[in-house]
N, C-alpha and C positions, 0 to 999 in steps of 0.2 A: 463367144470366143473366134476367133480367127480362126478360120479353114484354108489350106493351099488345094486348088484342084487345078492338077498339071496335065493338059493333054492336046495334042495338034491337031486333034479333029471338034472343029467349030462347034457340029453339033451337039456331041458329048459333051464335051464344054459346057454349052450353054443347058443343055439340062441337066448335067449335076448344079450349075450356078441355081438356077429356078428350085432344085430340089432342097439345097440348102440353105437356099435365103427363107423358103419358109421354115423350116427348123430354127430358123434364127437366129444361125452365125454371121459371120461378119466374112465375105470370101473373097476372095482374091485369085485371079483364073489367070494362069497365063497360057501358055502354048509350047514352050521347050524346056529340058532338063536344064538346063544351062540359067535361064528364070526363075526356076524351081526353086534350084540350087541358093540362088543369090537373096531367096525372098527368105528360102528359112533359115539363112543364116546371118537373116539381122538381127541387131538386137533384142528388139521386140516383134520378131517374126512370128509368124503363126506356127502355133504346137501342136496341128493337126493339118496331116496332107493327105490329099488321093492323087497319085501316082500312077498315070496312064503307063504299062510296061515298055513301048514304043515309043517314043519322042524323038525329034531330032536334036541334034548339038550332046545330047548326053541321056542315058536312055534311064527310066524309071531305077530298077539296081545301081547303077552310077551314082545317082543321085541320093540313094540309100549308104552305101560305101563312102558317099562323101561326105553325108550331115556326119555318118558313126565316127567320123576320124576326128572331129572338133568338139571336145572332152569340157570344154568352157561355154557352151550352146546349153539352155536349158532344153530337158527332152523333148523332141518331136515326137508324134504317132503319126505312125507312115503306113498306107496303107496301098498295094501293088493292085492296079487294076488292070486285065488283060483278059484277050483270050486263049490264052494258052494253059492249057489244061493236062498236060502230065505231073505226073507225080514228080520228075526231075525237075521241070520248073520252078514247080510250087517250092522244093526245096531250094534251089538256086536262088528266089528271090530272098526267101527266108534268111539263108545266110548272107546276105547282101547287107543285111539291115532293117529289112520290111519287118514293123511286126503283126502284117496281118497281109491276108490275096482274098480278093473277090474277081473273081471267072465275068468276063463279060458274056452275053447282056445281063445285067445285077437287078436285083429286086429294090426295089427302091424301101421295102420294109426292111430288108437284111441289113443293106446297105447304111440305115439309118442305127439299126440294131449293134451295128460293131464298130460306128463314132461313138455310140455311149459308152462301150467299152472303151474304148481309146482315153473317152473323157474322166472314165474314172481311174484310170491307171496316173495320166495324167494330176490327177487331185492328189492320189498316194502321192505319189514321186515327191508334189507340192510341200505337201505336208512331209513325209521326210529330210526334205532337204531342209525345212524351218525347224524340226527339230535337230539334226544334226546342228544347225549351226548355235542353236539357241544350247546344247552340252556344250559344244566347243564355247562359246561366251563366259560360260557358267567353269570351265576348266580356266581360263587365263582372266576371271575378273573375279575381283576379291567383291562379296555379294552385300557391303554395305554401302559403301561410298561409290557402287561398278566404276572401281577402278581398275587396273592390273592388280592381278595379284604378283605375292614375294615370287613364286617362280616363273611365272610371264617375263616380269620387270627385268628381273634377271636374266635372262634367256636374251633380250634383249638388249640389254646392257651391253652382253658379254660380246653381242654381233654387233653392236655401234661401237665398241673400244677398237674392235678387230679393220671395221671400216674407217674409220678417222686413221689409225697406225697407216692403213693404206695407201688411203688417199693424203696422207699428212694433214689432219684438220686435226681442229679443236674440240673437245669435245668437258663440259662439265657436269660433275655430280654431287649434289644437293642431297644429302640426307637428315633429316629435321623432326623433332618429336613436338610435340603439344605439352606448353606446359603446364605442370600445375592440373593435368588430363583423369590422375586419379581422384582429387579435388571432384572435380565434375562429377564423376560417379557416383562418390561416397557420398555428396550434398543433396544433389539433383536425381540420381539414379541413372540406371545405364538407356535410360530412351532418351534423356537429356542428351546422355555424351555420345549417342549414335547421329544424332541429328548437326553436333559439333562438329563432328566428325565427317557430317554429310556437308556443310556447309567449309570446309578447308575444302575437302577434297573438289568440290564444284570452284571454288578461286582459284585454286593451284590449276586446275583445268586449263579456266579462263587466260591465266596469267602465261602458262605454256603455250597453246594455241599448236599451231604447227611448228616451232622449234625446237619439241622436243617430245616428252613423255611420262608421266607419271606413275606414282604405285604407290601401294598399299607397303610397305615392307613390314610389319609388326604391329599391330597396337595400335597406337596413336603414332607411330612413324611413320614416315612418307619420303618414297624418293623418289627424286625427282632428275631428269637424263636432259641437257638440251644437249643438244648436236650441231654444230659447223658456227660454234661460238662469235669465230673471227669474222667471221662475214655479217652476223648479226650486229656486233658490234660495233662492224666499219658502217654499215648501213643508218643506223643510228647516230652516231658520229657526223654521219653527212647530214642529217638531219636536222640537225641541231645546227652546225654549222649556216647551213640553207637559210634555219631559221633566222641566227643572228644576222648575217648578210640583211635578209627584208626588213629586221627591223632597222637595222642601220641606214638602211636605204629612207626606210620611212624617216627618220629621226631627221635626216638627213634634207628632208626635202620641208 
């Protein structure tokens, strides 16, 4: 796991780097708060951070406050390191968005234990995010062919119609079902019927690609919505014209 160490004192920074290197962390060391904020806000930035309270450019609490305003970033566990020992300062540091507080000079074993707590919290947070995404997928997708379910596809259709009306663009809506599907279930069984639906869903998704979306309307019925159809048709027509021109040039030669 990546860990950020932000301290303007070179000796303290090197000591922290060596301690964390031995613990198996990938260490990123910076010397001021601005650099610390830049690292923490990177897409794959460190999730653990040791921040000195007093630093040039931006102090530790300032870094914490700035990080907490970026709700789109994965959660970062931040520990403030400081020689300030009053209760008022402790409260100020924690209210700025820090997760923990460690007074200097710190004990290496205590620091290690506090970082293990941070790792457990980050692991729990990742599991909660994964569970939330799984619930969101299940709420909007049909379980059988992994398409959008009826509620989700109708919601997207309404949004798409409003958008096409606003932008004066065309939208195509296709509603189709599988011929003689009941016969498949009755003669070959529902397992084979499910395989048929999955195959059809896969073919529809490959056909639509990025120009629209596909949902299961119900049973063996599928709803296909194609966005900005005029641009797609013009692009395809242009492609055909170019191909005809090339073939004609080749024939003339």
